[in-house]
N, C-alpha and C positions, 0 to 999 in steps of 0.2 A: 369870230375865230373861223380861219380857212378851213373849207371842206377838203379832206384828203382826197387826191385824185386817185379815181379808179383805173385799174390796168385798161389797157385798149382790149376791146373785145376780141381782137384777133389772137392775142395771147393767152387767152384763157383756155381754149382747147389745147394749147401747147402745154400749158402748166398740168392740166388734168392728164395729158399723156404722159408727162414726165413722172407723176405721181403714180399712176398705173403701172409704169415701167419699174419703178422703185419697189412697189408692192410685188410685183410678180417676181423680180430678181431677190426679195427678201424671202419669198416663199421657196424659190429654188434653195436658197442657202439653208433655210430651216429644214427642208426635205432631205437634203443632202446630210446634215448634222444628225438628224433623227435616224436615217438609216445607217450611218456611222456608228451611232450610239446602239442601235440594234445589233450590228455586227460585233461591237466589243461584247455584249452581254451573251451573244450565241456562242462566242468562243471565250466564255469566261474561264479564267485560270489565274492561278498565282504562281509564277515561275520560281522554280525551287529556289534560284539565286536570291530572290527577293527574301526569302527568311534569313539570309545571312544578314541584311540591313537590319530585319526585324531583331536578330539576336544582339546585334550592337546597340539598338534603341532601348532593349529591355534591359540589358546589363547597365546601360547609361543611367535609367531611371531607377533601377536598383541601388545604384550607389557604387557600382564595381568600376565605373569609369567607361569610357568609350572604346571598349575591347570586346574581342570575341571570347577569349578565355579569361577569367580573373586572374590578374596578376602577369597577364602577358600583353605588353603594348604593342600591339600590330595592327597597321591601318590595312585591314583586309576589305574595306569597302572603297569605292570611288564615286560616292554620293554623298558628300557630307551634308549639304541643305536638305537632300531627301530625307537623310536620318534625323537631322534636327526637327524637320516639320513633323514626321510622324511621333517623333517622342513628345514634341509640344502639344500636338491634339490630344495624344493619350493623357498627359499631365494635367491639361487645363479643362479638356472637354470630356475626357474619358473614352475617346473614340478609338475603337480597335485599329491596330496598325494596317489590316487587310481594307477596312473600309476607307480609311484615309487615303491610302494609296491609289486604290481603285478609283476614288472619286477624283482625286487629283490627276491621275492619268487620263481618264476619261474626259475631264473637263479640259485639259491642255491639249489632247487630240482634237476636240471639238472647236476650240480656239483656233488652233493650226487651221482648221478647214476655213474658219472666217478669215483668217489673215491671208490664206491662198486666194479666196474668192475675191477680197480686198484688192490684192496685186492685179488680179485679173480685170477688176473694174477700172483700173487705170489705163489698162491696155485696150481693153475692148470697148470702153466707155458704152456708147449706145446701140452697140451691135445687138442682133436678135439674142433673147435670153437663153436660146437653145445652145448658143456657144458656151455660156456658162455651165450649163447642164452637162454638156459634153466633156468639158474640162474637170468638172466635179465628179464624173463617171471614173475618171482615171485615178482619182485618190480613192474612190468608193471601192474599186476593183483590186485595189493592192489591199489585200486583206492583213498583210503583216502591219500596217497601221492599226488597226482595231485590235491584233493580237498583241501588240506590245503596249497599247494605251491600258488595257486592263489587266496587264501582267503583273501590276505592283511595282513595277520597275520604274526609274526616272527618266526612261526614254522618251517618252511623248513630252514630259515637261522640258527637257534638254533641247528637243528638236524645235519645240514653240519658241524657247527662249533665244536659239540660234537664228531661227527665221524672223522674229522680231527685230533682233538686232540688225541683220541685214536690211529690213524694211526700214529700219530707223535712219539707215545711212543714206536712204534715199529721201526720207521725210524729215525726221527730227535728228540729224547726227549728233546733236549735243546729248541726246538720251542713250546713245549707243555704249558708251562705256559702262552706264549702270546695268545695262542688259547683258552684257559680256562678263561683268562679274557675277552676276547671278548663274548665267551659264556655266561658268567657270566652277562654281561652288556645287552645281549639280553634277558636273562631269569634267573630268581634266581636259575633254575635247574642246572646251570651250577657249583654251589658248589658241588653237587652231582658227577658230572664228576670229578671234582677236587678230592673228597674223594675216588671214584674208583683208580684214578692215584696214589693218595697217599697211599692207602692200598696195592694196587699191588707191589708199590715199597718199602713198609715196608716189605711184607711178602718175597719178592725176596732178599732183601738186609740184613734183620734182624736188621736195625737199621732205627731210624726215619728220613725220608728224610726231614730234616727242611730247608735246603737250597731251595728246591723245593716248600715247603710250602711259604717261605718268598717271593720267586720271583713270587709266584701267589697273595699272599695277600697285599703286598707292592703297587703294582699299583691300587688296589681298595681302599685302604684308603682314598684318596681324594673323591672318590664317597662315601663312607660310611659317611665322614665328611659332604658331601653336604645333603645327606639324614636326618642324625640327625638335622643339622642346619635349614634346610628348612621345612623338614616335621615332625620333632621331632620323628622319628622311624626309624629304620635300616630295618624293615620289611615292604613291601607294604600293604597297606590297604586291597586287595583283600584276604592277608593272614588271617586276622581277620575275614572278612566276609565269606570266604569259607571254611577255615580249622578249624579243631577241634580235639579232641582227645576222643575217646570213641568206642564202638562196633558198635553203628549206623554207623560211618564213615567207618569203616572196613568193615562191611557188605556192604554197598553201593560200596566200593572200590572192594570187591570180585565181585559184580555183574559186574561191569565195565571191571574188568580182564577176567571174564568168557566169556562175550561178544566179546572180542577181541580173546581170546583162541578158541572159537567156531567157530567164522566167519572166520577171517583171519588166525588163527592158526589150522584150519582143525581139530577141536576138540582135541586140544593138540598135534597135530603131531609135529607142529613147535618147541615146547617145549621138547618133549619126545626124538626125533632123537638126538639132542645135549646133553641131559641129559644122554642119554645110552653110549655115546662116551666119556664122561667127563674123565675118567681115561686117556684115551689115548692123548686126546687133552689139557689137563690142562697144562701140560708143556709149550706148546707154546701159549695157548689162556685163560690163567687165567685172565688176564686183561678183556677180553671180557666177560667171564663167571661172574665176579665179577660185571661187569656194568650191565648186564641183570639181575642179582639177585637184586642187590641194587635198580636199577630204578624201577622194577616191585613191589618190596616191598615199595617204596615210594608212587608209584601209588595207591596201596591198602591203605596204611596208612592214606593219605589225602581224601580217598574216592572216587577215580576217579575224572573225570572231567564232570563238567556240560555242557559241549558242547559235541554232539554226534560225530559218525564218526570217533572214535578211535584216537582222537588227540594226547593223552598223549603218546601213543606208537609209534608216528612218530619218535622219536629220537632211539627207541630200534628195531623198525622193520629191518633195514638194517643190524645190527649186528646179529639179530636172524636169518635172512636169509642166512648170510654168514656162521655162526656156523651150520646151518642146511644143507647147501651144503655140507661144509668139512667134517663134521660127515657122511653123507650119502654116499658120494664118498669113504670114509675110510672103511665103511661098506661093499660097493659094490666090492672093490677091495680086501678085505680081504676074502670074502665070495664066491665070483665069480673068479676063476683063470683065465678065458679066459678075457684078457684085454678089447675087443671091446665089449664083451657081458657085462661086468661089467660097462661099460661107457652107453652102451644102455640103461641097467636097471637104471642107474641114470638119464638120460634124461626122461625116461618113469615115475618114481616115481615123479619127479619134475613138470612135465607137468600136471601129475594127481592131485598133491597138488596145483599147480596154478589153474587149472580149478574148482577144488573143493571150494578154498577159494573165487575165484572171484563169483561163484555161490551162495556161502552162504553169502556173504557181498554185492552184487550189489544192491538188493532192499533196503537195510539199508541206503547205501549211496544215492541213488536217493530220498528216501522218505525224509531224513533229509536236503538234498539239496532243495527240494521243499519247506519244511517247513520255511528255513532259509530264501530262496528267497522271501517267501511270506510275512514273518514278516519284511523284510527290506523294502519291497515295501509298506507295510501298514504303516510302521511308517515314511516313505517319505511322504506318502499321508496325515496322521495326522499333521505333521509338517508343511507342506505347507500350508493346511487349516488352521491351528490355526494361523498362522503368517497373513493370509489374512484376517481372520475375527475377530480375537480376540484382536486386538491392538499390541502395541509393549512393554506392561509392564505387563507381567504375568510370572507365575512359574508353572512347571509342575513336578508332581511325576511319575515315571513309572518305571515296572520292566525289560524293555527291552530297555536299555538306549542308544544304539549305535547310530543309524541312526537318531533318533528324536533329540538327544542332539546336533548333527552336523548340523541338519537343523536349530536348535533353538540356534545358537550362539548367545551370549549376553544375554540369558535368564536363569534363575537359574532352573537347572534340578535335582531334587532329586532322587536318586537311591533308590526303595523302598528295595532293598537286600542289600545296605550298601556297594556296592563295592567301590562308590566314596563318601561315607559318613562316617566318621569315629566314629560320635556318635552310628549310627545304627551298625555299625562292632563291636564296643567294647561294646555295652550295648544293648544285645538282650532282647527282651520281650517273656515272657511266657504267653500263653493262656492255660487256663485249659481245658483239654480234647483235645488238639491239638498236634498230634505228626507228625511233618513235615517229608516228605519223600524225598523231594529235597536235592540235596547236598547243594543248597544256603539256609541254614535254618535261617539265621540272619534276624531279622525284628524288628523294634520298632514302631508300628503303633501310640501309644501314642505321641511319639517325631514327628513323622511325622505330624500327625493332628496339633499339635502345631506350626508347621512351615506355616501353612495357605496356602498350595498349591492351586492355582487357578484351576488347572485341575488334574486328576488323570487317568491314563491310564493303564487298564489290557491287558495284552497281547492276551486275548480271548474275548474281548468285555465286555458283560453282566458277563460272567462266571468268577468268580475269580479262577485263576488257582494256581499261586505261593502262597506258604504258606503266604507272606506279603500281598498279595491281600485278602485271606480268613481271614486274622488275622484283616483286615480293617473291614469287614461285622460284626464282633462282636463288634466293638464299635458304641454306639448310636450316637455320634456326626457324624460319617461318614454316617450312615443310614439317620439321619435328615438334614444333611447340604449337602450331595453331591447327585446329581440327574444324572441318565445316559442322555448323550446326542449324537448327531450322525452327521455325515458329510456323503453324498451321493457319492458312487463310483461305477459305472459300475451297476447302477439299485439296489444297495443294500446299507445298512447303517453301517459305521463302528463306534463303539460306544466308547466315553470315558465319563469321569466323571466330571461334572462340579459343583464348589462350589458356593452355592447362599445365603451364610450367614456367620457371622463371628462365627469361632469355639471357643466353650468356653469349655476348658477342665475340668475345675471345675464341669460342668454339665455332663461330660462324663461317661458312665458306659459300662463295658465289660459283654455282655451278658453271662448266666450261663451254657448254652447248646451249644456247638459248632457243635453238629448234625444238628441244623438248617441250618448250611452254608453248610453241606455236602449233606443235601437232596436237597438244592436249587442248588448246583452245578450239582448233579445227574439229577435234571428236565431239567436245560440248555442243559446238554450233550446229553439226550434221546429226547429233542423236534425236533431235526434235523435229529436224527438218527432213532430212533424206532417209533416216532410219539407222538403225543399229548396224546393218551390213556395211554401211558407208564408214560409220563412226569408228568401227572395231579396229580395222587396221590403222588408224590414226593414234587411236590410244595405245596399242601395242608398241607403235614406232615411238611414242613419246616415252613409253618405259622403257624401251631398249636407249634411247639417248640418255635418259635420267642415269640408267646403269645401276639403281637401288629400288628397293622394295617402297612403294608409296602407297598407303592405304587408299588415298583417293583415286589412284589409277586402278586398282584393284576393285573398288567398288565401280568405277565407270566401266570398266571391261566386263565385270560381273553383271552389270545391268543391260550391257549389250547382249550377253549370253542370255540372259533371262528374257528378254524380249524377242530374242530369235528362237526361243524354246528350246536352248541348250542348258536344261536344268542342271544337271552334274556338273559342268563347266563352270556355271554360275555360282553354284552352291561352294566350290573350291575357292573361288575368288572372294565371296562374301566371308568365308570361313578365316581367309588369310587376313583380310582388312579387319576383323573383328579381333583376331589375335595380336595384331600390330597395334590397334588404336582403341582404348576404351571409350572413346567417344565417337566410334563409328555407329551412329545410330540408324542411319538409312540402311546399311548393310545387314543391321540386325532386323530391321523390319522385313527385308526381302528373305532373309534366311527364315524368319518366322512364317511367312507365306509358303516357302518351299516345304518347311516342317508340316505345315497344316495339309498340304497336298500329300504328303507321304503319310500322313496319320499318325504323325510322332506328336502326341499331346504334350509329353514331357516336356520337348524342346520348345513347343508353342507357349507354354506357361512359363518356361524359364526365360525365354527372351521377352515376353510380355511384362514379367515382374521386374526384370532388369530395367528396362525402358521406363516403365511408370516410376520407379524409385530414383533412377539417375536422371531422367528428363522429363519430369511431370508437365512441363510446358508444352511438350509435343503433342498432348492431347486436348490442349486449350483452345477450343475455337469459339470463345465468346467475344472475339473483337467484333465490333459493328461499325462499319465506315461512317465518317460523319458527311462524306462527301455524296454527291449525286450520281447515279449510275453512269458509267463511261460509254461514250458513243463508241462504235466499232471503227477499226481502220479503214481507209478505203480499199475497195476489193483488190486492187493491184499492189497493196503494200502489206499484206499479211507477214 
């Protein structure tokens, strides 16, 4: 038997060197993923919107169907496969929705890192490992990637599927349609990725790639048939609630695009470098250039995203970083003839860019992380207390529907913004003089009031913030039939609105002067920021523009007088609020304090007894939060 020939001795050191290089590169990838996962759990959160999907999955498992409210077939989610995965994990393995979605999200984000570094390996080949570390740093300093990977949404999974489809177009194009189908089942934007691949194939082959289109469309036909048969529409309901055509959407989209370009894009450097190299790189990377162009156009066209922290750019960022790195290395090697110096310059520029983008975006990420955690905690509290004190048969209308709807499984929850309500989404109301600036511009207060919700919750308590909340204030039946109420949490009250009479839409009228709402909003904003002296004239102007007695404004004006130590004026306002509204609980609490200061014990006891008998929940401070303590806001974002 012939002996196997051994490799020449000269090749052995080269093989050992290649092995050592591969090990070091593996360690860089492992370290990057470890740091990424640490960032994920450092910014641990479950986005409020994720609970919408949880509610759909829970109702599906309960036997009510794939619905938000039992008996209402509305596709208020945009992540069918994600909902099915969490339902499957719960049904077969008993795994909680949050655990499933976090594990899947972080795993998808980690795989995205591997895919990104694999792409870089094709370009950098045997270049110094430091180049890989520098490019990985760009991904790591983009904290929005960690933020959205842990947020229990499908964002990271979709981004991974989109990038995997693009990579397959270079490596295994026969697998691309399957990945595009999965991407489209995760997010409707998967159709954009298909369009990019279709267009690139067409431009490259100069013939329509009909077979490619068929292998993508055919597997999705049963899903389309299900949507038409079950929901009566191919498009999910949020498409109608959020999207539109017009300059106002494009203007909002451009603002959203600029926020990313300025912060994570280093004032446009991330786009500029690949653009300057487009002639040299187009032949190899036309697919990626088309992808960035069309996806950014889509983001601008639809008006950006209502959720902050650059979510819509998650699927685009890795491709941008790749093009940036390839273009930058190409420039460095062309203009700096000394190879080690060129590579050192590349590392220096990438490091500077990473530090700059991190510095420009860190406060934004931390701020909205804080806001999101705060709203989730607040809605968990309100949902818990409503279940405890308001019985088992009530409905709630709210502009932030995630957590509270999951807390109130079995109760009808109406979305003020129409995301899960087809009538509001398709029949928006117009209020004279009102120009909404939010992306979620659709509302229909007349329809909402006709639904007789028992409670309405504003995201900011007394102050109407969303356009749908402000529009409600314009309706007389809302002002006459709803009164603010509160539950105590950590020494302060969290406000919601309670209905105390049957709403008669025949008697409803829309006030003629929208500025009354604007002045009232300004007053509530300034009460706790610049003080009662600033807020008082705003409330008085709101009262003048409204032209009628409104107990809420009486309380707000009385509170300004009270804080300014004008006790007699405060008492007069509180007394009028109490006389007009049996539910004016906070005016009674203030009036009780004033009676105590005067030594009027009879009034003190009278107010106290009324409050305890009529609103016993005002003294219930038994709620204990299941969440860890919330970190403070960045110093400049209080």
